C-alpha positions as CSV (number, residue, x, y, z in Angstrom):
1,M,6.1,-10.0,19.1
2,V,2.3,-9.5,19.2
3,L,2.3,-6.7,16.7
4,R,5.0,-8.0,14.3
5,K,2.5,-9.1,11.6
6,L,0.7,-5.8,11.7
7,K,3.9,-3.9,11.2
8,Q,4.9,-6.2,8.3
9,E,1.5,-5.6,6.6
10,A,1.8,-1.9,7.1
11,E,5.2,-1.9,5.5
12,V,3.9,-3.9,2.5
13,A,1.0,-1.5,2.1
14,L,3.4,1.4,2.2
15,R,5.4,-0.3,-0.6
16,H,2.3,-0.7,-2.7
17,L,1.6,3.0,-2.3
18,E,5.2,4.0,-3.2
19,V,4.9,1.8,-6.4
20,L,1.6,3.5,-7.1
21,E,3.1,6.9,-6.7
22,L,5.8,6.1,-9.2
23,V,3.3,4.7,-11.6
24,E,1.2,7.9,-11.4
25,K,4.2,10.1,-12.0
26,N,5.8,8.0,-14.8
27,Q,2.9,6.3,-16.5
28,P,2.9,4.2,-18.5
29,I,5.7,2.3,-16.8
30,G,6.9,-1.3,-16.8
31,I,8.2,-3.6,-14.1
32,F,11.9,-3.3,-15.0
33,K,11.9,0.5,-14.9
34,L,9.8,0.6,-11.7
35,A,12.1,-1.9,-10.0
36,D,15.2,0.1,-11.0
37,M,13.6,3.4,-9.8
38,I,12.4,2.1,-6.4
39,K,15.5,-0.2,-5.8
40,L,13.4,-3.3,-5.2
41,P,13.5,-6.8,-6.7
42,K,11.2,-7.2,-9.7
43,H,9.1,-9.9,-7.9
44,K,8.2,-7.4,-5.2
45,V,7.3,-4.8,-7.7
46,R,5.3,-7.3,-9.7
47,Y,3.4,-8.3,-6.6
48,S,2.6,-4.7,-5.7
49,L,1.4,-4.1,-9.3
50,R,-0.8,-7.2,-9.0
51,V,-2.4,-6.0,-5.7
52,L,-2.9,-2.5,-7.1
53,E,-4.6,-4.0,-10.3
54,Q,-6.8,-6.3,-8.2
55,S,-7.8,-3.3,-6.1
56,G,-8.9,-1.4,-9.2
57,I,-6.3,1.3,-8.9
58,I,-4.1,0.6,-11.9
59,E,-4.5,-1.2,-15.2
60,P,-1.9,-2.9,-17.3
61,T,-1.4,-1.7,-20.9
62,Q,1.0,-2.8,-23.6
63,H,3.2,0.1,-22.7
64,G,3.2,-0.5,-18.9
65,A,1.0,0.2,-15.9
66,M,-1.3,3.2,-15.7
67,V,-3.6,4.6,-13.0
68,R,-7.2,3.9,-13.9
69,D,-9.4,6.9,-14.6
70,D,-11.8,5.9,-11.9
71,A,-9.1,5.3,-9.2
72,D,-10.4,8.2,-7.2
73,E,-13.4,6.1,-6.1
74,V,-11.0,3.5,-4.7
75,F,-9.0,6.2,-2.9
76,K,-12.2,7.5,-1.2
77,K,-12.6,4.0,0.2
78,L,-8.9,3.8,1.2
79,K,-9.3,7.0,3.2
80,E,-12.2,5.6,5.1
81,E,-10.3,2.4,5.8
82,I,-7.3,4.3,7.0
83,G,-9.5,6.1,9.4
84,D,-10.8,2.8,10.7
85,I,-7.3,1.5,11.1
86,K,-6.2,4.7,13.0
87,D,-9.1,4.1,15.4
88,L,-8.0,0.5,16.0
89,I,-4.4,1.6,16.5
90,D,-5.6,4.2,19.1
91,K,-7.5,1.4,20.9
92,I,-4.4,-0.9,20.8
93,E,-2.3,1.9,22.2
94,K,-4.8,2.6,25.0
95,K,-5.0,-1.1,25.9
96,I,-1.2,-1.3,26.1
97,E,-1.0,1.8,28.3
98,D,-3.7,0.4,30.6
99,I,-1.9,-2.9,30.9
100,C,1.5,-1.3,31.5
101,S,0.1,1.0,34.2
102,R,-1.0,-2.1,36.2
103,L,2.3,-3.9,35.9
């Protein structure tokens, strides 16, 4: 399907945010506890933590992952990005409607 990859990426992004939410509520927290709480394999949780760390949202500590003090700046950018993504989705939806109306 044309939009399959987009859907998969959105599902992964949602997983990252679910992991982040658990980190925020339970910090500091390690991979094993996170994986148990979210009912996901450890390798998926580890990947989400790595993405969140590389994005500047969390930081590893000897006691587990913690949300960075300056993470609010990253979230401001994420809010802007989600607005851009919504605009693109609206354009995709309109394009599909236009094509379907001619079929």
